[in-house]
C-alpha positions in Angstrom: 49.5 -204.0 -90.2 46.3 -203.9 -92.1 46.7 -201.3 -94.9 49.5 -199.9 -97.2 49.1 -197.0 -99.6 51.6 -196.4 -102.4 51.5 -192.9 -104.0 53.4 -193.0 -107.2 54.4 -190.6 -110.2 54.0 -187.5 -107.9 56.1 -184.5 -107.8 57.4 -185.0 -104.2 58.9 -182.3 -102.0 60.0 -183.4 -98.6 60.3 -181.2 -95.5 63.5 -182.9 -94.3 66.7 -181.0 -93.6 67.9 -181.9 -97.0 64.8 -180.5 -98.7 64.7 -183.4 -101.2 62.7 -182.9 -104.3 61.7 -185.7 -106.8 60.1 -184.8 -110.1 58.7 -188.3 -110.3 58.6 -189.8 -106.8 56.8 -192.3 -104.6 55.5 -192.4 -101.1 54.7 -195.6 -99.1 52.3 -195.3 -96.1 51.7 -198.1 -93.7 48.7 -197.6 -91.4 49.1 -193.8 -91.6 52.8 -193.9 -91.1 55.2 -192.8 -93.8 57.7 -195.6 -94.2 59.5 -194.7 -97.5 59.9 -191.7 -99.9 62.1 -191.6 -102.9 62.7 -190.9 -106.7 61.2 -193.1 -109.5 59.0 -196.1 -108.9 58.5 -197.5 -105.4 61.0 -200.4 -105.0 59.5 -203.9 -105.5 60.1 -204.7 -101.8 57.1 -202.5 -101.1 54.7 -203.8 -103.7 52.5 -206.8 -103.8 55.4 -209.0 -105.1 58.0 -207.7 -102.7 59.5 -208.9 -99.3 57.2 -206.6 -97.3 54.0 -207.7 -99.1 53.1 -210.3 -96.5 52.9 -207.6 -93.9 50.3 -205.6 -95.8 47.2 -207.6 -96.7 45.6 -204.6 -98.5 47.6 -202.3 -100.8 46.2 -199.3 -102.5 48.0 -197.6 -105.3 47.4 -194.0 -106.1 48.7 -192.5 -109.4 49.4 -188.9 -108.5 50.8 -187.8 -111.9 50.5 -184.0 -112.2 50.1 -183.6 -108.4 52.4 -182.3 -105.6 53.0 -184.5 -102.6 54.6 -183.0 -99.5 55.1 -185.8 -97.0 55.3 -184.5 -93.4 53.9 -181.1 -94.2 50.7 -180.2 -92.5 48.6 -177.4 -94.3 47.1 -175.4 -91.4 45.9 -172.6 -93.6 42.6 -174.2 -94.4 
C-alpha cells in the first residue's frame, strides 16, 4: 500500500443495507478502497500511531466538517 486517506468530522451516510448515518463520522481509504467507516474519530489503529500505520507510508487527513460523505454512492447525475 502506498497511500491512506482519512476523512474526519463528516456527516456520513452509508449506502449499506442498514443505511447507517453518523453526524460526526470518519472514512478510511487505502489505495482507493474504503477500509473503515464509523462514528466519531477514526480509531488510532488507522492513524500514524496505530497498528496499521506501518502499512501506509503516506497518510492524508481531510477535515470534512460541514460536508456530507456518502461512501459507496456514485453520483451519475453530473
